[in-house]
C-alpha positions as CSV (number, residue, x, y, z in Angstrom):
1,M,56.1,32.0,144.3
2,N,58.9,29.4,144.7
3,H,59.9,28.2,148.2
4,Q,63.1,26.5,149.0
5,V,62.8,23.4,151.3
6,I,65.0,20.8,153.0
7,L,63.3,17.5,153.7
8,S,64.3,14.5,155.8
9,L,63.5,11.0,154.5
10,A,63.7,7.9,156.7
11,A,62.4,4.4,156.8
12,N,62.9,1.3,158.9
13,R,60.8,-1.1,156.9
14,F,61.8,-2.1,153.3
15,Q,64.3,0.8,153.6
16,V,66.0,0.8,150.2
17,R,62.8,0.3,148.3
18,N,60.8,2.8,150.2
19,L,63.4,5.6,150.0
20,S,63.6,5.0,146.3
21,R,59.8,5.2,146.0
22,A,59.7,8.3,148.1
23,R,62.2,10.0,145.8
24,Q,60.0,9.2,142.8
25,C,57.0,10.7,144.6
26,L,59.0,13.8,145.5
27,E,60.0,14.3,141.9
28,E,56.2,14.8,141.1
29,I,55.8,17.7,143.6
30,L,59.2,19.4,143.9
31,S,61.7,20.8,141.4
32,D,65.4,21.3,141.4
33,L,65.8,18.3,143.7
34,H,69.1,17.4,145.2
35,Y,69.7,14.4,147.5
36,T,72.4,13.4,149.9
37,R,73.7,9.9,150.0
38,E,71.7,7.4,152.1
39,H,72.9,6.9,155.7
40,W,72.0,4.0,158.0
41,T,71.3,4.7,161.7
42,Q,70.1,2.8,164.7
43,P,66.7,3.8,166.3
44,I,66.8,6.7,168.7
45,G,64.9,6.5,172.0
46,N,62.6,3.7,173.3
47,S,61.7,2.0,170.0
48,N,59.8,-1.2,170.3
49,R,61.7,-2.5,167.3
50,R,65.4,-2.5,166.6
51,D,65.2,-2.2,162.8
52,A,67.9,0.2,161.4
53,Y,66.7,3.3,159.7
54,L,67.9,4.4,156.2
55,N,68.0,8.2,156.2
56,Q,68.5,10.8,153.5
57,L,68.1,14.6,153.1
58,A,66.7,16.3,150.0
59,S,66.6,20.0,149.0
60,G,64.3,21.4,146.4
61,M,61.8,24.0,145.3
62,T,58.0,24.1,145.5
63,T,55.2,26.5,144.7
64,M,53.1,25.0,147.5
65,D,52.9,26.8,150.8
66,E,54.2,25.0,153.8
67,E,50.9,23.7,155.0
68,S,50.0,22.2,151.6
69,L,53.5,20.6,151.2
70,N,53.2,19.1,154.7
71,A,49.8,17.7,153.9
72,R,51.1,16.1,150.7
73,L,54.0,14.6,152.5
74,K,51.7,13.1,155.2
75,Q,49.4,11.7,152.4
76,M,52.5,10.0,150.9
77,E,53.3,8.5,154.3
78,V,49.8,7.0,154.5
79,S,50.1,5.7,150.9
80,F,53.3,3.8,152.0
81,G,51.3,2.2,154.8
82,R,52.2,4.5,157.7
83,S,49.6,4.4,160.5
84,E,49.3,5.2,164.2
85,Q,49.2,1.5,165.0
86,K,52.5,0.8,163.1
87,R,54.1,3.9,164.8
88,R,53.3,2.5,168.2
89,L,54.9,-0.8,167.1
90,G,58.0,1.1,165.9
91,I,57.4,0.3,162.3
92,V,58.1,3.3,160.0
93,P,57.6,2.5,156.3
94,I,58.5,6.1,155.4
95,D,58.9,9.3,157.4
96,L,58.9,12.6,155.4
97,D,59.5,15.8,157.4
98,I,60.1,19.4,156.4
99,L,63.4,20.4,158.1
100,Q,63.5,23.9,156.6
101,F,61.1,26.0,154.7
102,D,62.4,29.3,153.1
103,G,65.3,29.3,155.5
104,E,63.2,28.7,158.7
105,R,64.1,25.6,160.5
106,R,61.5,23.0,161.7
107,H,62.0,19.9,163.8
108,L,64.7,21.6,165.8
109,R,65.8,18.4,167.6
110,D,66.5,16.7,164.3
111,W,69.1,19.4,163.4
112,E,71.2,18.1,166.4
113,R,71.3,14.5,165.2
114,P,74.8,13.6,164.0
115,Y,73.6,12.1,160.7
116,V,71.7,15.4,159.8
117,K,74.7,17.5,160.5
118,E,76.8,15.1,158.4
119,L,74.4,15.0,155.5
120,L,73.7,18.7,155.4
121,V,77.1,19.5,153.9
122,E,76.2,17.4,150.9
123,L,73.3,19.7,149.9
């Protein structure tokens, strides 16, 4: 069974390179992929670092269930060097989140962010 997903991609370290690499990885596990343009934002909240984020949304199809897809995304994050220690320092090599799975929204606070609202119309 195919599932429709919307993903959020973000990085504040080696931003352009890491988003490009993330898209290559997503091509291996999703089909019918569509991407928004890339969008720069400043950190939200009490970040220890002030590095800008490069953000992008993607939509696609997968035969994986939500739990399996999320596990693959988290494996990708680790392969990019993501760790709890870096997170505490405000370093995000890549962040891959499921925003929507088969029409059901996840990460509800993210849907209120201006860049998400702006980019969604591009999908």
